[in-house]
C-alpha positions as CSV (number, residue, x, y, z in Angstrom):
1,M,25.8,-66.9,17.3
2,K,29.2,-65.7,16.1
3,I,30.8,-69.1,16.8
4,Q,27.9,-70.8,15.0
5,K,28.5,-68.6,11.9
6,I,32.2,-69.5,12.0
7,C,31.4,-73.2,12.1
8,V,29.0,-72.9,9.2
9,Y,31.7,-71.0,7.2
10,V,34.3,-73.7,8.0
11,M,31.9,-76.5,7.0
12,L,31.1,-74.7,3.7
13,S,34.7,-74.1,3.0
14,A,35.6,-77.7,3.6
15,S,32.7,-78.8,1.3
16,M,33.9,-76.4,-1.4
17,I,37.4,-77.7,-1.2
18,T,36.2,-81.3,-1.5
19,T,34.0,-80.3,-4.5
20,V,37.0,-78.6,-6.2
21,A,39.2,-81.6,-5.5
22,N,36.7,-84.0,-6.9
23,A,36.3,-81.8,-10.0
24,A,40.1,-81.7,-10.4
25,D,40.2,-85.5,-10.3
26,K,37.8,-85.9,-13.2
27,E,39.3,-86.7,-16.6
28,G,39.4,-83.5,-18.7
29,G,40.1,-81.1,-15.9
30,L,43.1,-78.8,-15.8
31,T,45.0,-81.0,-13.4
32,P,48.4,-80.0,-12.0
33,D,50.0,-82.6,-14.4
34,V,48.2,-81.1,-17.4
35,L,49.1,-77.5,-16.3
36,S,52.7,-78.6,-15.8
37,K,52.9,-79.9,-19.4
38,V,51.2,-76.9,-20.8
39,S,53.4,-74.3,-19.0
40,S,56.6,-76.2,-19.6
41,S,55.9,-76.1,-23.4
42,Y,56.4,-72.4,-23.4
43,N,59.9,-71.4,-24.3
44,N,60.6,-68.1,-22.6
45,S,63.5,-67.3,-25.0
46,A,64.9,-63.9,-25.8
47,A,62.7,-63.7,-28.9
48,A,59.6,-64.6,-26.9
49,R,60.4,-62.0,-24.3
50,A,60.8,-59.4,-27.0
51,I,57.4,-60.3,-28.5
52,H,55.8,-60.3,-25.1
53,N,57.2,-56.8,-24.4
54,A,55.8,-55.6,-27.7
55,I,52.4,-57.2,-27.5
56,S,51.9,-56.1,-23.8
57,S,52.4,-52.5,-24.7
58,T,51.1,-52.1,-28.3
59,D,47.9,-52.8,-30.3
60,I,48.1,-56.4,-31.7
61,T,46.8,-55.4,-35.1
62,T,49.5,-52.7,-35.4
63,L,52.2,-55.3,-34.6
64,A,50.7,-57.9,-37.0
65,A,50.5,-55.4,-40.0
66,N,52.2,-57.0,-43.0
67,Q,54.4,-54.2,-44.5
68,D,54.9,-56.1,-47.7
69,A,51.1,-56.1,-48.4
70,K,51.3,-52.3,-48.7
71,N,53.5,-52.5,-51.7
72,G,52.0,-52.1,-55.2
73,N,48.7,-50.7,-53.9
74,D,47.0,-50.4,-57.4
75,T,43.8,-48.3,-57.5
76,Y,43.0,-48.8,-61.2
77,F,39.8,-50.6,-62.1
78,S,38.9,-51.8,-65.6
79,H,35.2,-51.5,-65.0
80,R,33.5,-48.9,-62.7
81,V,29.9,-47.7,-62.2
82,P,29.7,-43.9,-62.4
83,S,29.1,-42.4,-59.0
84,K,29.7,-39.1,-57.2
85,G,29.6,-38.2,-53.5
86,I,29.9,-40.2,-50.4
87,T,27.6,-40.7,-47.4
88,D,28.2,-41.2,-43.7
89,Q,26.0,-43.3,-41.4
90,K,28.0,-42.0,-38.4
91,R,27.2,-43.7,-35.1
92,S,24.3,-45.7,-36.4
93,G,23.6,-49.2,-37.7
94,R,21.9,-48.0,-40.9
95,C,24.4,-49.4,-43.4
96,W,21.7,-51.4,-45.1
97,L,19.6,-48.2,-45.7
98,F,22.6,-46.2,-46.9
99,T,23.6,-48.9,-49.2
100,G,20.1,-49.3,-50.7
101,L,19.7,-45.6,-51.2
102,N,23.2,-45.4,-52.7
103,V,22.4,-48.1,-55.2
104,I,19.3,-46.3,-56.5
105,R,21.1,-42.9,-56.3
106,S,23.8,-44.2,-58.8
107,K,21.0,-45.4,-61.1
108,A,19.1,-42.1,-60.8
109,M,22.1,-39.9,-61.5
110,L,23.0,-42.0,-64.6
111,E,19.5,-42.3,-66.1
112,H,18.4,-38.7,-65.4
113,K,21.7,-37.0,-65.9
114,L,21.7,-35.6,-62.4
115,P,25.1,-34.0,-61.6
116,Q,24.7,-35.1,-57.9
117,I,21.9,-36.1,-55.5
118,T,21.6,-37.9,-52.2
119,F,18.4,-39.3,-50.7
120,S,17.2,-38.7,-47.1
121,Q,18.1,-41.6,-44.9
122,S,16.2,-40.1,-41.9
123,Y,12.9,-40.1,-43.9
124,N,13.0,-43.8,-44.6
125,F,14.5,-44.6,-41.2
126,F,11.5,-43.0,-39.5
127,Y,9.1,-45.4,-41.2
128,D,11.5,-48.3,-40.7
129,Q,11.4,-47.9,-37.0
130,L,7.6,-47.5,-37.0
131,E,7.1,-50.6,-39.1
132,K,9.5,-52.6,-36.9
133,A,7.6,-51.5,-33.9
134,N,4.3,-52.7,-35.4
135,L,6.0,-56.0,-36.5
136,F,7.1,-56.6,-32.9
137,L,3.8,-55.8,-31.4
138,Q,1.9,-57.9,-33.8
139,G,4.4,-60.7,-33.3
140,V,3.8,-60.5,-29.6
141,I,0.1,-60.8,-30.1
142,E,0.5,-63.8,-32.4
143,T,2.8,-65.6,-29.9
144,G,0.9,-64.5,-26.9
145,D,-0.2,-68.0,-26.0
146,K,3.4,-69.3,-26.0
147,P,5.5,-69.2,-22.8
148,I,7.8,-66.2,-22.3
149,D,10.8,-68.5,-22.7
150,D,9.7,-69.8,-26.1
151,R,12.5,-69.4,-28.6
152,L,10.6,-67.0,-31.0
153,V,9.2,-65.0,-28.1
154,Q,12.7,-64.5,-26.8
155,V,13.9,-63.4,-30.2
156,L,11.1,-60.8,-30.3
157,F,11.8,-59.4,-26.9
158,K,15.6,-59.4,-27.3
159,S,15.4,-56.7,-29.9
160,P,11.9,-55.2,-30.5
161,V,13.5,-52.7,-32.9
162,S,17.0,-52.2,-34.2
163,D,18.6,-49.8,-36.7
164,G,20.3,-52.7,-38.5
165,G,18.6,-54.5,-41.4
166,Q,18.9,-56.1,-44.8
167,Y,17.7,-55.8,-48.4
168,T,14.0,-56.7,-47.9
169,G,13.8,-53.7,-45.6
170,I,14.9,-51.5,-48.6
171,A,12.4,-53.0,-51.0
172,D,9.4,-52.9,-48.7
173,N,10.1,-49.5,-47.3
174,L,10.9,-47.6,-50.5
175,M,8.1,-49.2,-52.5
176,K,5.6,-48.2,-49.8
177,Y,6.8,-44.8,-48.6
178,G,8.9,-43.5,-51.5
179,I,12.0,-41.3,-51.1
180,V,12.8,-37.6,-50.6
181,P,16.0,-35.7,-51.3
182,T,18.3,-35.1,-48.3
183,E,17.5,-31.4,-48.2
184,V,13.8,-32.2,-47.7
185,M,14.4,-34.2,-44.5
186,A,17.8,-33.8,-43.0
187,E,19.7,-35.9,-40.5
188,T,19.2,-35.2,-36.7
189,F,21.4,-36.0,-33.8
190,S,19.2,-39.1,-33.0
191,T,19.6,-40.5,-36.6
192,D,23.3,-39.9,-36.6
193,N,23.5,-41.3,-33.0
194,T,20.8,-44.0,-32.7
195,S,21.7,-45.8,-29.5
196,K,19.7,-43.8,-27.0
197,L,16.6,-43.5,-29.1
198,R,16.8,-47.3,-29.8
199,E,17.2,-48.0,-26.1
200,L,14.2,-46.0,-25.2
201,L,12.0,-47.4,-28.0
202,N,12.9,-50.9,-26.9
203,L,12.2,-50.2,-23.3
204,K,8.7,-48.9,-24.1
205,L,8.0,-51.6,-26.6
206,R,8.9,-54.4,-24.1
207,E,6.5,-52.8,-21.7
208,F,3.8,-52.7,-24.3
209,G,4.6,-56.3,-25.2
210,L,4.0,-57.6,-21.7
211,E,0.7,-55.7,-21.7
212,L,-0.4,-57.3,-25.0
213,R,0.5,-60.8,-23.6
214,D,-1.7,-60.1,-20.6
215,M,-4.5,-59.2,-22.9
216,V,-4.1,-62.4,-24.9
217,A,-4.0,-64.4,-21.7
218,A,-7.2,-62.7,-20.5
219,K,-8.9,-63.7,-23.8
220,S,-9.5,-60.1,-24.8
221,K,-11.3,-59.6,-28.1
222,S,-9.1,-59.3,-31.1
223,K,-10.6,-55.8,-32.0
224,D,-9.8,-54.6,-28.5
225,I,-6.2,-55.8,-28.7
226,Q,-5.7,-54.2,-32.1
227,A,-7.2,-50.9,-30.9
228,R,-4.8,-50.9,-28.0
229,K,-1.9,-51.6,-30.4
230,V,-2.8,-48.5,-32.4
231,V,-2.6,-46.4,-29.2
232,M,0.8,-48.0,-28.5
233,L,2.0,-47.2,-32.0
234,S,0.8,-43.6,-31.5
235,D,3.3,-43.3,-28.6
236,V,6.0,-44.7,-30.8
237,Y,5.2,-42.2,-33.6
238,R,5.4,-39.4,-31.1
239,M,8.9,-40.5,-29.9
240,L,10.1,-40.8,-33.5
241,A,8.6,-37.4,-34.5
242,L,10.2,-35.6,-31.6
243,A,13.6,-37.2,-32.3
244,I,13.7,-37.4,-36.1
245,G,10.9,-35.0,-37.3
246,V,7.6,-35.5,-39.0
247,P,8.0,-37.0,-42.5
248,P,6.8,-34.8,-45.3
249,Q,3.6,-35.8,-47.2
250,K,4.6,-33.5,-50.1
251,F,7.4,-31.1,-50.9
252,T,8.7,-28.8,-53.6
253,W,12.1,-29.6,-55.2
254,T,14.2,-27.8,-57.8
255,R,16.2,-29.8,-60.2
256,K,19.6,-28.1,-61.2
257,D,22.2,-28.6,-63.8
258,A,25.9,-29.3,-63.2
259,A,26.6,-25.5,-62.8
260,G,23.9,-25.2,-60.2
261,N,21.4,-23.5,-62.4
262,P,17.7,-24.3,-61.9
263,I,16.1,-26.4,-64.6
264,E,12.7,-27.3,-63.1
265,T,10.7,-26.8,-59.9
266,K,7.9,-29.2,-59.1
267,E,5.8,-30.4,-56.2
268,Y,6.2,-34.0,-55.3
269,T,5.0,-36.6,-52.9
270,P,7.6,-39.1,-51.7
271,Q,6.0,-41.7,-53.9
272,S,5.8,-39.6,-57.0
273,F,9.4,-38.6,-56.5
274,Y,10.4,-42.2,-56.4
275,A,8.3,-43.0,-59.5
276,E,10.0,-40.2,-61.5
277,F,13.6,-40.7,-60.5
278,V,13.8,-44.4,-59.7
279,G,10.6,-46.1,-60.8
280,D,12.1,-49.6,-60.3
281,D,10.2,-52.6,-58.8
282,L,12.7,-53.4,-56.0
283,K,10.6,-56.4,-54.9
284,N,10.2,-58.3,-58.2
285,N,13.1,-57.1,-60.4
286,Y,15.8,-58.1,-57.9
287,V,17.1,-61.3,-56.3
288,M,19.2,-61.8,-53.2
289,L,22.2,-64.2,-53.7
290,M,24.1,-65.8,-50.8
291,N,27.4,-67.6,-50.6
292,D,27.0,-69.9,-47.6
293,P,29.1,-73.1,-47.9
294,T,27.4,-74.6,-44.8
295,R,24.2,-75.1,-46.8
296,E,23.4,-76.8,-50.2
297,Y,24.0,-74.6,-53.2
298,Y,21.4,-74.0,-56.0
299,K,18.7,-74.0,-53.4
300,L,16.2,-71.4,-52.2
301,Y,16.1,-70.4,-48.5
302,E,13.8,-68.2,-46.4
303,I,14.4,-66.9,-42.9
304,D,11.3,-67.0,-40.7
305,Y,10.1,-63.7,-39.3
306,D,13.2,-61.9,-40.7
307,R,11.6,-58.8,-42.3
308,H,11.2,-55.2,-41.5
309,T,7.4,-54.9,-41.9
310,Y,4.6,-57.2,-40.8
311,D,3.0,-57.3,-44.3
312,G,6.4,-57.4,-46.0
313,E,8.6,-60.1,-47.4
314,N,10.7,-62.5,-45.4
315,W,14.4,-62.6,-46.2
316,T,14.6,-65.0,-49.1
317,Y,17.8,-65.9,-51.1
318,I,19.4,-68.3,-53.5
319,N,22.5,-70.0,-52.2
320,L,25.2,-70.1,-54.9
321,P,28.9,-70.9,-55.3
322,M,31.1,-67.9,-55.4
323,D,32.0,-68.2,-59.1
324,E,28.3,-67.9,-60.0
325,I,27.9,-64.8,-57.9
326,K,31.0,-63.2,-59.4
327,K,29.7,-63.7,-63.0
328,I,26.5,-61.9,-62.0
329,A,28.4,-59.1,-60.3
330,I,30.7,-58.6,-63.3
331,N,27.7,-58.5,-65.7
332,S,26.0,-55.8,-63.6
333,I,29.1,-53.6,-63.2
334,K,29.9,-53.8,-67.0
335,D,26.4,-52.4,-67.5
336,S,27.0,-49.6,-65.1
337,T,24.7,-50.9,-62.4
338,A,25.8,-50.9,-58.7
339,M,24.7,-53.6,-56.3
340,Y,23.8,-54.1,-52.7
341,F,26.7,-56.1,-51.2
342,S,27.4,-57.3,-47.7
343,C,30.4,-58.9,-46.0
344,D,32.3,-59.5,-42.8
345,V,33.9,-56.1,-43.1
346,N,36.1,-56.0,-40.0
347,K,38.2,-59.0,-41.0
348,F,41.7,-58.0,-42.2
349,I,40.7,-54.4,-42.9
350,D,43.3,-51.7,-43.2
351,R,41.3,-48.6,-42.5
352,K,44.0,-46.1,-43.3
353,R,44.5,-47.4,-46.8
354,G,40.9,-48.5,-47.3
355,V,41.9,-52.1,-48.3
356,L,40.4,-55.5,-47.4
357,D,43.1,-58.1,-47.9
358,I,43.7,-61.3,-46.0
359,N,47.4,-60.6,-46.2
360,N,47.1,-57.2,-44.4
361,Y,47.9,-58.8,-41.1
362,D,50.0,-61.8,-40.1
363,Y,48.7,-62.8,-36.6
364,G,50.0,-66.3,-37.0
365,S,53.6,-65.3,-37.2
366,L,53.2,-62.8,-34.3
367,F,51.9,-65.5,-31.9
368,G,53.7,-68.5,-33.4
369,V,50.4,-70.4,-34.2
370,T,48.3,-71.0,-37.3
371,F,44.7,-70.0,-38.1
372,D,43.5,-72.6,-40.6
373,M,39.7,-72.6,-40.6
374,D,38.1,-72.3,-44.0
375,K,34.9,-70.2,-44.7
376,K,32.5,-73.0,-43.9
377,Q,34.3,-73.8,-40.6
378,R,34.3,-70.1,-39.6
379,I,30.6,-69.9,-40.2
380,I,29.6,-73.0,-38.2
381,T,31.7,-71.9,-35.3
382,G,30.5,-68.4,-35.2
383,A,33.9,-66.9,-36.2
384,S,32.5,-65.1,-39.3
385,A,29.2,-63.8,-40.6
386,S,28.0,-60.8,-42.6
387,S,28.1,-57.6,-40.6
388,H,28.0,-54.7,-42.9
389,A,26.4,-53.7,-46.2
390,M,28.0,-51.5,-48.9
391,T,27.6,-50.7,-52.6
392,L,29.6,-52.8,-55.1
393,V,30.7,-50.4,-57.8
394,A,33.8,-51.7,-59.5
395,V,35.9,-54.7,-60.6
396,D,39.3,-55.0,-62.1
397,L,39.5,-57.8,-64.7
398,D,42.6,-59.3,-66.3
399,S,42.9,-60.2,-70.0
400,N,40.8,-63.4,-69.3
401,D,38.0,-61.5,-67.6
402,T,39.1,-63.0,-64.3
403,P,38.6,-60.6,-61.3
404,K,41.8,-59.3,-59.6
405,K,40.1,-56.9,-57.2
406,W,36.8,-55.2,-56.4
407,M,35.7,-51.9,-55.0
408,V,32.7,-50.8,-52.8
409,E,31.3,-47.4,-52.0
410,N,31.1,-47.3,-48.2
411,S,29.0,-45.2,-45.9
412,W,31.6,-44.2,-43.4
413,G,32.2,-40.7,-44.7
414,N,35.3,-39.4,-46.6
415,G,38.5,-41.4,-46.1
416,A,40.9,-43.4,-48.1
417,N,40.0,-43.9,-51.7
418,N,37.4,-41.1,-51.3
419,G,35.3,-43.2,-49.0
420,H,35.7,-46.5,-51.0
421,L,37.2,-49.8,-49.9
422,I,39.3,-51.9,-52.3
423,I,38.8,-55.6,-51.9
424,T,41.2,-58.3,-53.1
425,D,39.6,-61.2,-54.9
426,E,40.9,-63.6,-52.3
427,W,39.3,-61.6,-49.5
428,F,36.1,-61.5,-51.6
429,D,36.0,-65.3,-51.7
430,N,36.5,-65.6,-47.9
431,Y,34.4,-62.8,-46.4
432,M,31.7,-61.8,-49.0
433,F,28.3,-63.2,-48.2
434,R,25.4,-61.5,-49.9
435,L,24.7,-59.7,-53.2
436,V,21.4,-58.3,-54.5
437,A,21.3,-58.1,-58.3
438,N,18.8,-57.2,-61.0
439,K,17.4,-60.4,-62.5
440,K,18.4,-59.3,-66.0
441,Y,22.1,-60.1,-65.0
442,V,21.2,-63.5,-63.7
443,S,21.0,-66.7,-65.9
444,D,17.7,-68.4,-66.6
445,E,19.0,-71.5,-64.9
446,V,19.6,-69.6,-61.6
447,L,16.3,-67.8,-61.8
448,K,14.5,-71.1,-62.1
449,I,15.6,-71.7,-58.5
450,L,13.1,-69.0,-57.4
451,K,10.3,-71.4,-58.3
452,Q,11.4,-73.9,-55.6
453,K,9.6,-74.1,-52.3
454,P,12.1,-72.4,-50.0
455,T,13.7,-74.2,-47.1
456,M,12.5,-72.3,-44.0
457,L,15.3,-71.4,-41.6
458,P,14.6,-70.2,-38.0
459,A,14.5,-66.6,-37.0
460,W,17.4,-67.1,-34.5
461,D,19.9,-68.5,-37.0
462,P,23.1,-66.5,-36.2
463,M,24.0,-66.4,-39.9
464,F,21.2,-63.9,-40.5
465,A,21.8,-61.1,-38.0
466,D,21.1,-57.5,-39.2
467,E,23.8,-55.8,-41.2
468,Q,25.0,-52.6,-39.5
């Protein structure tokens, strides 16, 4: 038996060697000749050895830092939206929620002369997770007759719920559930650190999803399937309530002046609090704008199944050239109105200085190569996409009203620039993707695009991943 095993091993080894040899003979393989040419092209000079020693023992970004880019770090802005206080999403992917609440917070403080206020992220996050769970379960029911490897079914089961999101989640959530001040429903460990709760919710929801697919396959009555879904959502509610807390139906809140003296104490519901201190129609008064050079400009697009609630709105946007978006942003900032803004934040970011500048790092000189792709090429190859939402609050204009730099209020806690990031206009062109603006700052010609029948894009398009 032992000899037989050895013979089989020898036969397999010989077969594998033959296969490898045949593969190496094919055109396009890394043949010895090709490998020789590639390796001999490397000049192991004294300079190359010095760079190797540095890179092999030091962070690449540290070595590529452009010291000249740190000179003349101007923090002056000609136009800035009044704001006070900074928020911190901590170890969670809720940037979209923090950004949306920060935009309306700025508006509420300005219009109601509030010295400072923050809104509870945990309150709206609770309902966001519950709504996403329902969206997933209902999606599973509606695709129950499709094979498990269907593209949309795979999208659903890949991430039943996430803590990332985008603007339609803000509009649908706040208009339905209202808002509460931070002190009414505080953050918990699980809202500051969402990974374990998300993991457990997804585990349970995938289990529920398979059960619902079995019910659909068994031709169960619709009312029975919906009744079972309600029981499933009750389990989700229990998990959220234990980890986050039960959202208040009503609360008492005292408004104070700048000195901290009480002005008025009233009882509110989350909806009445929203109506009094915000009162804006986030669904109909605002428009999402995108700069995506891979698709035709001045067109309306919709992403299938990309929403936070089953009965909510799909992500819909107008694709515009950057100059058009900048005009709208400048109009809004000049009128003291902050905006929901998203970008590819990790590209060329100097976290210590709080600056986004494509000249911050010179990776090309460090490695002796060039990185020449433009924005369109980076998008189509997956090298760049929007990853983070922040609040656009300032622009610095020259004498011709041309932007030199921008500033956003971030949700990473206090840091450089009091928790704000300064963005050069060149970085803005290359890595800014989305802006949500009030329609009153948008031209009639652009608004007419909203009357188009939108081009439907698939739910799995990588360009439209959740912002975190």
